[in-house]
C-alpha positions as CSV (number, residue, x, y, z in Angstrom):
1,M,0.0,0.0,0.0
2,K,1.5,2.9,-0.2
3,H,2.7,5.1,-0.1
4,W,5.9,10.9,-0.5
5,T,8.9,28.3,-1.1
6,I,10.7,30.2,-2.7
7,T,12.2,33.7,-3.0
8,L,14.6,35.3,-5.6
9,A,16.8,38.1,-4.4
10,S,17.9,40.9,-6.7
11,L,21.4,42.0,-7.4
12,A,22.6,45.2,-5.8
13,L,23.0,46.9,-9.2
14,G,22.6,50.4,-7.9
15,G,25.5,49.9,-5.5
16,L,27.6,48.3,-8.1
17,L,27.2,51.2,-10.5
18,A,27.5,54.0,-7.9
19,C,30.7,52.7,-6.4
20,G,32.3,51.2,-9.4
21,G,33.2,48.2,-7.3
22,R,32.0,44.6,-6.9
23,G,28.8,45.7,-5.2
24,D,27.0,43.8,-2.5
25,T,29.0,41.0,-1.0
26,T,25.9,39.0,-0.2
27,P,26.1,35.6,-1.8
28,P,23.9,35.0,-4.9
29,P,20.6,33.4,-4.1
30,S,20.6,29.6,-4.2
31,T,19.0,27.9,-7.1
32,H,18.5,24.7,-5.0
33,L,15.1,23.8,-3.6
34,D,15.4,23.1,0.1
35,G,15.4,19.4,1.1
36,E,12.1,19.5,3.1
37,S,10.1,21.0,0.3
38,A,11.7,18.6,-2.2
39,V,10.7,15.6,-0.2
40,I,7.2,16.8,0.4
41,L,6.6,17.4,-3.3
42,A,8.2,14.2,-4.4
43,A,6.1,12.4,-1.8
44,S,2.9,13.0,-3.8
45,F,4.5,11.2,-6.7
46,L,6.0,8.3,-4.8
47,N,2.8,7.8,-2.8
48,E,0.7,7.4,-6.0
49,E,3.3,5.5,-8.0
50,N,3.9,3.1,-5.1
51,N,0.2,3.7,-4.4
52,Q,-2.1,1.7,-2.1
53,T,-1.4,-1.6,-3.7
54,G,2.4,-1.8,-3.4
55,E,3.9,-1.5,-6.9
56,N,1.3,0.2,-9.1
57,D,0.4,0.0,-12.8
58,G,-2.8,-1.8,-11.8
59,S,-1.0,-5.0,-11.1
60,G,-1.0,-5.3,-7.3
61,P,2.2,-6.4,-5.6
62,M,4.8,-8.3,-7.6
63,L,5.2,-11.9,-6.7
64,A,8.3,-14.0,-6.9
65,G,8.5,-15.6,-10.3
66,E,6.1,-13.1,-11.8
67,A,7.7,-11.1,-14.6
68,A,4.9,-8.5,-14.5
69,G,1.3,-8.2,-13.3
70,F,-0.8,-8.3,-16.5
71,A,-3.7,-10.3,-15.0
72,S,-6.9,-8.7,-13.7
73,P,-5.9,-6.5,-10.7
74,A,-5.8,-8.1,-7.3
75,H,-7.0,-6.0,-4.5
76,P,-5.4,-5.5,-1.0
77,A,-7.1,-7.0,2.0
78,C,-8.4,-3.6,3.2
79,V,-10.2,-3.0,-0.1
80,T,-13.8,-4.0,-0.7
81,P,-14.5,-4.9,-4.4
82,S,-17.9,-4.2,-5.8
83,A,-19.8,-3.6,-9.1
84,I,-17.7,-6.4,-10.7
85,T,-18.1,-7.0,-14.4
86,P,-15.9,-8.9,-16.9
87,N,-14.1,-5.6,-17.7
88,S,-14.5,-3.4,-14.5
89,V,-14.4,-3.4,-10.8
90,T,-14.8,-0.7,-8.0
91,W,-12.3,-0.8,-5.2
92,T,-13.4,0.9,-2.0
93,F,-10.5,1.7,0.4
94,V,-11.3,1.9,4.1
95,N,-8.4,2.9,6.3
96,C,-5.8,1.3,4.1
97,T,-2.3,2.1,5.4
98,G,0.3,1.9,2.7
99,P,4.1,1.2,3.1
100,H,4.9,4.9,3.4
101,G,2.6,5.3,6.4
102,W,-0.2,7.1,4.6
103,T,-3.8,5.9,5.4
104,W,-6.2,5.9,2.4
105,N,-9.9,6.2,2.1
106,G,-12.0,6.5,-1.1
107,A,-12.8,4.6,-4.3
108,V,-11.0,3.7,-7.5
109,V,-13.1,2.4,-10.5
110,I,-10.9,0.2,-12.6
111,T,-11.9,-0.7,-16.2
112,W,-9.9,-2.5,-18.8
113,V,-10.1,-3.2,-22.6
114,H,-8.0,-5.7,-24.5
115,N,-6.8,-4.3,-27.8
116,P,-6.4,-6.2,-31.0
117,D,-2.6,-5.8,-30.9
118,G,-2.5,-7.7,-27.6
119,S,-2.1,-4.7,-25.3
120,T,-4.5,-3.8,-22.6
121,L,-5.7,-0.3,-21.7
122,V,-6.5,0.0,-18.0
123,K,-8.2,3.1,-16.6
124,H,-8.0,4.0,-12.9
125,D,-10.7,6.5,-12.0
126,Q,-9.7,7.8,-8.5
127,Q,-12.7,9.2,-6.8
128,H,-11.9,11.3,-3.8
129,M,-9.0,9.2,-2.7
130,V,-7.7,10.8,0.6
131,G,-4.4,9.9,2.1
132,T,-3.6,11.2,5.6
133,R,-0.5,11.1,7.8
134,E,0.7,13.2,10.7
135,G,-1.9,16.0,10.2
136,K,-1.3,16.3,6.5
137,S,-3.3,15.0,3.6
138,W,-3.4,14.4,-0.2
139,T,-6.8,14.2,-2.0
140,I,-6.6,12.7,-5.5
141,N,-9.3,12.8,-8.1
142,G,-9.0,11.9,-11.8
143,V,-8.3,9.2,-14.3
144,K,-5.0,7.6,-15.0
145,N,-4.5,5.5,-18.2
146,L,-2.2,2.5,-18.2
147,L,-1.4,1.0,-21.5
148,K,0.2,-2.5,-21.0
149,D,2.1,-4.5,-23.5
150,P,2.4,-8.1,-22.3
151,A,5.1,-8.8,-25.0
152,T,7.6,-6.2,-23.8
153,K,6.3,-5.9,-20.2
154,I,6.1,-2.2,-20.6
155,V,3.4,0.1,-19.2
156,R,2.8,3.6,-20.5
157,L,1.1,5.9,-18.0
158,S,-0.7,9.1,-18.6
159,A,-3.2,11.3,-16.7
160,E,-6.4,12.5,-18.4
161,P,-7.2,16.2,-18.3
162,G,-8.7,17.4,-15.1
163,F,-6.6,15.1,-12.8
164,T,-6.1,16.9,-9.5
165,K,-4.1,16.5,-6.3
166,A,-4.9,18.7,-3.3
167,F,-2.3,18.9,-0.5
168,N,-3.2,20.1,3.0
169,D,-0.3,20.8,5.2
170,G,-2.5,21.2,8.3
171,T,-3.2,24.9,7.8
172,K,-4.0,25.4,4.1
173,T,-4.9,23.4,1.0
174,T,-3.2,23.8,-2.4
175,T,-4.9,22.1,-5.4
176,Y,-2.7,21.1,-8.3
177,I,-3.5,19.9,-11.9
178,Y,-1.4,16.8,-12.4
179,T,0.0,15.6,-15.7
180,C,2.3,12.7,-16.4
181,N,4.0,10.9,-19.2
182,L,5.7,7.8,-17.7
183,T,7.1,4.4,-18.7
184,A,7.1,1.5,-16.3
185,D,9.4,-1.4,-17.3
186,W,8.6,-4.8,-15.7
187,S,10.9,-6.8,-18.1
188,T,13.4,-7.7,-15.3
189,Q,11.8,-10.2,-13.0
190,G,11.3,-8.8,-9.5
191,Q,12.0,-5.2,-10.6
192,R,10.0,-2.2,-11.7
193,K,11.8,0.6,-13.5
194,L,10.1,4.0,-13.9
195,S,11.1,6.9,-16.1
196,G,9.5,9.9,-17.8
197,S,8.1,13.2,-16.5
198,W,5.3,14.6,-14.5
199,G,4.1,18.0,-13.4
200,M,1.8,19.8,-11.0
201,T,0.4,23.2,-11.6
202,P,-1.4,25.0,-8.7
203,Q,-4.9,26.1,-9.6
204,G,-4.7,29.4,-7.7
205,G,-1.5,30.6,-9.3
206,G,2.0,30.2,-8.1
207,D,5.0,28.1,-9.1
208,A,4.4,25.0,-11.0
209,V,6.3,21.8,-10.1
210,S,7.8,19.4,-12.6
211,A,10.1,16.4,-12.5
212,V,12.1,14.3,-14.8
213,I,13.3,10.7,-14.4
214,A,15.9,10.0,-17.1
215,S,15.6,6.5,-18.8
216,S,19.4,6.1,-18.1
217,T,18.8,6.5,-14.3
218,P,15.2,5.2,-13.7
219,L,13.7,4.8,-10.3
220,V,14.0,1.1,-9.5
221,W,11.8,-0.9,-7.1
222,D,13.3,-4.3,-6.3
223,R,11.2,-7.0,-4.6
224,S,14.3,-8.7,-3.1
225,A,15.2,-5.5,-1.3
226,D,12.0,-5.6,0.8
227,C,11.9,-1.8,0.5
228,C,8.8,0.5,-0.2
229,Y,11.1,3.1,-1.8
230,P,13.1,3.0,-5.0
231,V,16.5,1.3,-4.3
232,S,18.2,3.4,-7.0
233,G,17.5,6.1,-9.5
234,T,17.5,9.9,-9.8
235,L,14.5,12.3,-9.9
236,T,15.2,15.9,-10.8
237,L,12.5,18.2,-9.3
238,T,11.9,21.8,-10.3
239,K,9.7,24.4,-8.6
240,G,9.8,27.9,-10.0
241,T,13.5,28.8,-10.5
242,K,14.8,26.2,-8.0
243,T,15.7,22.6,-8.5
244,A,16.5,19.5,-6.4
245,T,18.2,16.3,-7.5
246,I,17.0,13.4,-5.4
247,V,19.0,10.2,-5.6
248,H,17.7,7.0,-4.2
249,K,20.0,4.3,-2.9
250,M,20.4,1.5,-0.3
251,P,20.0,0.9,2.6
252,C,16.2,1.3,2.2
253,G,15.0,4.9,2.5
254,S,18.5,6.5,1.9
255,I,18.5,9.5,-0.4
256,T,20.5,12.5,-1.2
257,V,18.9,15.9,-2.0
258,N,21.3,18.1,-3.9
259,G,24.1,16.0,-2.4
260,E,22.9,16.3,1.2
261,A,22.2,12.9,2.8
262,K,18.7,12.3,4.2
263,T,16.7,9.3,5.4
264,L,13.1,8.8,4.6
265,P,10.7,7.5,7.2
266,P,10.8,3.7,7.8
267,C,8.5,1.6,5.6
268,S,5.3,0.5,7.4
269,R,4.9,-3.2,7.7
């Protein structure tokens, strides 16, 4: 289960011109996004991508000996399935605590269509999915498309227009429009590699957030590591004019943010 501002100073040009010297000795403003903000923003992405079912992509958790989950989705124990048809099911989450310590409530309507080329299009319609932890919350609404190719074990992920994520830090709520263009590679048994890009644009104005995961350094979840976080890979996060490079590594939960070592909260068991 899953599941995780900014100022720009001006140069002292007047002093520089008037004195003919080097001007203000104040160091130039940092272009780095602070570690706490970077981790909070990345958490939304990791929580959803590692979502309420373990590894996502509509597959449920990977099992030993399973190259990729391309069968009908298997639900967690805390989920109640309903409205079951040959091509759809509704999952109702009731106090589902994911591996990142977030507790989820809400519903996801899952539908799937088998295409003539052998691929399967799976739609996850997240209907007021609310994750809470330590007085903070994410509320997710919208449809994510997952196009699965069983021959290559590749899943293409995209969010339909109108997909929103609202974050409440305990005092205020910011609602973002979410977009993504991601590739999940399940071709290595026991691993899931994720690359691509995603973005969040605040509805009320303000700095947009975007992130890129290069295909050369994908985020890698490894079943043998028994870790809810990626065990390797790099995510480059941008908010406004500031960036953060987040590198995942072992032991579980170890990251660096702009080269500074940090440790993520322990995985919930």
